[in-house]
C-alpha positions in Angstrom: -6.9 54.7 -30.4 -3.7 56.4 -30.3 -4.7 58.4 -27.6 -5.9 54.8 -25.4 -1.9 54.1 -26.3 -0.5 57.0 -24.8 -2.3 56.5 -21.6 -1.8 53.1 -21.4 2.6 53.6 -21.7 2.8 55.9 -19.2 4.9 55.0 -16.4 4.4 54.8 -13.1 7.8 53.8 -11.1 9.2 53.2 -14.4 6.6 50.2 -15.2 3.6 51.2 -17.9 0.1 51.5 -16.6 -0.5 48.7 -19.2 1.3 46.7 -17.2 -0.4 47.6 -13.8 -3.8 46.6 -15.6 -2.7 43.1 -16.5 -1.4 42.3 -12.9 -4.6 43.6 -11.5 -7.0 41.7 -14.1 -4.7 38.3 -13.4 -4.9 38.7 -9.6 -8.5 39.7 -9.5 -9.5 36.9 -12.0 -7.5 34.2 -10.2 -8.4 34.4 -6.8 -12.3 35.1 -7.8 -11.8 31.2 -9.7 -9.2 29.9 -7.3 -12.1 28.0 -5.5 -13.8 26.8 -8.6 -10.4 25.4 -10.2 -9.8 23.7 -6.9 -12.9 22.1 -6.7 -12.5 20.8 -10.4 -9.0 19.1 -10.1 -10.4 17.7 -6.8 -13.0 16.2 -8.8 -10.7 15.3 -11.7 -8.1 13.2 -9.1 -11.2 11.5 -7.7 -12.7 10.4 -11.1 -9.2 9.2 -12.0 -9.3 6.9 -8.6 -12.9 6.3 -8.9 -13.0 4.7 -5.7 -16.7 3.7 -4.3 -15.1 3.8 -0.3 -15.1 7.5 -0.3 -17.5 10.6 -1.4 -16.4 13.1 -3.6 -17.0 15.4 -0.8 -14.6 13.8 1.0 -11.8 14.2 -1.4 -12.8 18.1 -1.9 -12.2 18.6 1.8 -8.9 17.1 1.9 -7.5 18.4 -1.2 -9.6 22.2 -1.7 -7.5 24.3 0.7 -3.8 23.1 -0.5 -4.6 23.3 -4.0 -6.4 27.0 -4.1 -3.1 27.8 -2.0 -1.0 26.2 -4.7 -3.3 28.3 -7.4 -3.0 31.6 -5.4 0.9 31.5 -5.6 0.8 30.6 -9.0 -1.2 33.8 -9.7 0.7 35.7 -7.7 3.8 34.7 -9.7 2.4 35.7 -13.1 0.8 38.9 -12.0 4.0 40.3 -10.8 5.8 38.7 -14.0 4.5 42.2 -15.6 6.1 44.0 -13.1 9.4 45.3 -12.7 11.8 46.6 -9.4 12.6 50.2 -10.8 16.8 50.8 -11.2 16.0 54.0 -9.4 15.7 52.2 -6.3 19.1 50.3 -6.5 18.2 46.8 -5.2 20.8 44.3 -5.7 20.3 41.6 -8.1 18.5 38.5 -8.0 22.1 36.4 -7.7 23.0 39.0 -4.9 22.0 39.2 -1.4 19.5 41.5 -1.0 16.0 42.2 -0.6 14.9 40.6 -3.9 17.3 37.3 -3.6 14.9 37.1 0.0 12.0 37.5 -1.6 12.6 35.0 -4.6 13.8 32.4 -2.1 11.2 33.0 0.3 8.6 32.3 -2.7 10.4 28.7 -3.7 10.4 27.7 -0.4 6.3 28.3 0.1 6.1 27.0 -3.0 7.5 23.6 -2.4 5.6 24.0 0.6 2.1 23.9 -0.5 3.3 21.2 -3.4 4.3 18.7 -0.3 0.8 19.7 1.1 -0.8 18.5 -1.7 1.0 15.5 -1.5 0.5 14.7 2.4 -3.2 15.7 1.5 -3.0 13.4 -1.7 -1.3 10.1 0.9 -4.1 10.9 3.6 -7.0 10.2 0.9 -5.5 7.1 0.2 -5.0 6.3 3.4 -9.1 6.9 3.8 -9.8 4.9 1.5 -7.6 1.8 2.6 -9.0 2.4 6.0 -12.7 2.2 4.5 -11.9 -1.2 2.5 -9.9 -2.3 6.0 -13.3 -1.6 8.1 -14.9 -4.4 5.7 -12.5 -7.3 6.7 -12.4 -9.5 10.2 -9.0 -8.8 11.0 -7.9 -5.7 12.8 -4.2 -5.7 11.7 -5.0 -3.4 8.6 -6.7 -0.9 10.9 -3.4 -1.3 12.5 -1.3 -0.6 10.0 -2.8 1.6 7.5 -2.6 5.0 10.3 1.1 3.7 10.5 2.2 3.6 7.0 0.2 7.3 6.2 2.6 9.0 9.3 5.4 6.9 7.9 5.0 8.8 4.6 4.0 11.7 5.6 7.0 12.0 7.8 9.0 10.7 4.7 7.3 13.7 2.6 8.3 16.4 5.4 11.9 14.9 5.4 12.0 15.0 1.7 11.0 18.6 1.4 13.4 19.9 4.2 16.6 18.5 1.7 14.4 19.8 -1.7 14.5 23.1 0.0 18.1 23.0 0.7 18.8 21.7 -2.7 17.0 23.6 -4.8 16.4 26.9 -3.1 19.7 27.2 -1.2 21.7 25.2 -3.9 23.5 23.2 -1.0 24.8 19.7 -1.4 22.9 17.7 -0.1 24.4 13.9 -0.6 27.4 15.8 1.6 24.9 17.4 4.0 23.7 13.9 4.7 27.5 12.3 5.0 28.3 14.6 7.6 24.9 14.4 9.2 26.7 10.7 9.7 29.6 12.4 11.6 27.2 13.7 14.0 25.1 11.0 14.2 26.3 9.8 17.5 25.7 13.5 19.3 22.8 13.4 17.1 21.2 9.8 18.7 22.3 10.5 22.1 20.4 13.4 22.4 16.9 12.4 20.7 17.8 8.7 23.0 13.8 8.2 24.1 12.6 9.2 20.9 14.4 6.8 19.1 13.8 4.4 21.5 9.9 5.0 20.9 10.3 4.9 17.3 12.3 1.4 17.3 9.9 0.4 19.7 6.7 0.7 17.5 8.1 -1.0 15.1 8.8 -3.9 17.6 5.0 -3.7 18.4 3.8 -4.0 14.8 6.3 -7.1 13.9 5.6 -8.9 17.1 1.9 -7.6 17.1 1.3 -8.3 21.6 -1.7 -6.2 20.7 -3.7 -4.5 17.8 -5.7 -1.6 17.9 -9.4 -2.9 19.7 -7.7 -4.9 21.8 -8.2 -4.6 25.4 -4.8 -4.4 27.6 -4.0 -3.7 31.0 -0.4 -2.3 32.1 0.6 -1.8 35.2 -2.6 0.0 36.8 -4.1 1.3 33.5 -6.6 -0.7 31.6 -8.5 0.1 28.5 -8.9 -0.5 24.7 -5.8 0.3 22.1 -7.2 2.9 20.2 -4.1 4.2 18.3 -0.8 2.9 17.7 1.5 5.8 16.7 5.2 6.4 16.0 6.1 7.6 19.8 3.2 6.5 22.0 0.2 4.5 21.8 -3.2 5.7 23.2 -5.3 3.6 25.6 -9.2 4.7 26.5 -9.7 3.5 29.8 -13.1 2.1 30.5 -13.8 5.6 32.5 -13.6 7.5 29.1 -10.6 9.0 29.7 -7.2 9.2 26.8 -4.0 7.9 28.1 -1.0 8.1 26.1 1.8 5.5 26.9 5.5 5.9 25.3 6.0 2.9 23.1 9.6 2.1 25.2 7.2 1.7 28.4 4.8 -0.8 26.3 8.0 -3.3 25.0 9.7 -3.0 28.5 7.3 -4.2 31.3 4.5 -6.9 31.6 1.3 -6.8 29.4 -1.9 -8.3 29.8 -3.7 -8.2 26.4 -7.3 -9.2 27.8 -8.5 -9.6 24.7 -6.7 -13.0 23.6 -8.6 -14.5 26.5 -10.7 -17.6 25.7 -12.1 -17.2 29.2 -12.8 -14.9 32.0 -12.8 -16.1 35.2 -15.3 -15.3 38.2 -14.3 -15.9 41.5 -15.9 -15.0 44.8 -17.4 -16.6 48.4 -20.6 -17.1 49.9 -20.5 -16.4 53.4 -23.7 -18.2 54.9 -24.7 -18.6 58.2 -22.8 -20.8 60.6 -26.6 -22.2 61.6 -27.3 -23.5 57.7 -28.1 -27.2 58.2 -25.9 -29.5 56.2 -28.6 -30.2 53.8 -29.3 -27.3 52.6 -26.1 -26.4 52.6 -25.5 -29.6 50.0 -28.8 -28.7 48.0 -27.6 -25.2 47.2 -23.8 -26.3 46.4 -25.9 -28.6 44.2 -28.1 -26.3 42.6 -25.5 -23.5 42.0 -23.1 -26.2 40.3 -26.2 -27.2 37.9 -26.4 -23.5 36.8 -22.9 -23.3 36.2 -22.7 -26.3 33.7 -26.5 -25.8 32.2 -25.0 -22.6 30.7 -23.2 -22.6 27.3 -21.0 -20.2 27.9 -19.8 -21.5 31.7 -19.7 -25.1 30.9 -16.7 -25.2 28.6 -14.4 -25.2 31.2 -14.5 -26.7 34.5 -15.4 -24.3 37.1 -16.9 -26.1 40.7 -18.7 -25.0 43.9 -17.3 -26.2 46.6 -17.7 -26.0 50.8 -14.3 -23.9 52.1 -15.0 -23.8 55.6 -15.7 -22.0 58.4 -15.1 -18.3 59.3 -15.9 -16.5 62.6 -19.1 -16.1 61.6 -19.9 -17.9 58.6 -19.8 -21.1 56.5 -18.1 -20.7 53.1 -18.7 -21.7 49.8 -16.4 -21.1 47.1 -17.8 -20.4 43.6 -15.3 -20.5 40.7 -16.7 -20.7 37.1 -14.8 -19.5 33.7 -17.1 -17.7 31.4 -16.3 -18.4 27.5 -16.4 -14.8 26.1 -13.5 -11.9 25.6 -15.9 -9.3 25.9 -15.8 -7.7 29.2 -19.5 -6.6 29.2 -21.0 -9.7 27.9 -18.9 -11.7 31.0 -20.9 -9.1 33.5 -24.0 -10.0 32.0 -23.4 -13.7 32.4 -22.0 -12.8 35.9 -25.1 -11.1 36.9 -27.7 -13.5 35.6 -25.7 -16.5 37.8 -25.9 -14.3 40.6 -29.6 -13.6 40.6 -30.2 -17.3 40.6 -28.0 -17.9 43.5 -29.9 -15.5 45.1 -33.6 -17.6 44.1 -31.1 -21.0 45.1 -30.5 -19.1 48.7 -34.6 -18.4 48.7 -36.0 -21.0 48.0 -34.0 -23.4 50.6 -34.3 -21.1 53.2 -30.5 -19.8 53.4 -29.4 -16.8 54.5 -26.1 -14.6 54.5 -24.1 -14.7 57.6 -24.5 -11.0 59.0 -21.2 -9.9 60.4 -20.7 -9.5 63.4 -21.5 -6.4 65.9 -19.5 -5.5 69.2 -21.5 -4.4 72.0 -20.0 -2.9 74.5 -22.1 -1.9 78.0 -21.1 0.0 80.7 -21.4 -1.6 84.3 
């Protein structure tokens, strides 16, 4: 027994062998168990919340990595607690500037960052729960507000983390720092003018609600569906499938057509018929087309019309206007297609043909 104690008391770099064994044991055991511990903590949080909208696997996927990272930091801290710096190395004390102070403050910053990482993932987890609940409601406002406030909370945590690092790690008077920032606030505001404009525009969008996520809009030459409204910009998925990012300040400073707010979609076109079309046949065509429009429950809610508009160089023109009571673009296209087929049948039945374009034929004498 004495031999074992003597062996364990042998010093290397002024640390007994016993401390090296404790260091290795804690480090190895902790690294082997960190995944198990992170999963157990994630499951505990999930049971504490007890939500039916989110699966436990999603909770573990969000929290496992940051919790593992925090556990790793704590393991390293506990393991190195058994080792001391050799006085013969003549390192400066932890209160003086040197390698020990740099390591200590770096570790503290990383530890605070790890805790903030966990808080951010918890915020995302709660946001995921509220998003799932929002999907069950008919309103799209909650689908829009949840991501916005999630991002707002994350920004707050990141800023708060920075101030905590300055105050706790570097012993900076945060209150005095914030007061001092007020003096240079004008310069910061000028430097970040566009960023602030986009931020204020995002609040304007959420308060005024000119559109919500899922609405079809057209701004300038861009048309598509609102996919996400962020702090700086709004993303629009176009009909071609591309994703367009538009700064929020542009959305509030120019005309925007919210296509989803339309109660009706208008269809308007000219039927160019042959000049030799008999009057009776023309009247019959007009009456039959009008009857088709009046018979459809989606086109008879708002008055449309079929009229003989006039003459062109090589045709008689029949104007067709009707309104489709739907906000769905593809639904309106389907109705238009059905009516177009019916119009072709009407023209066939009355033996009326479309006008052919004039073709100029030049002959050489």
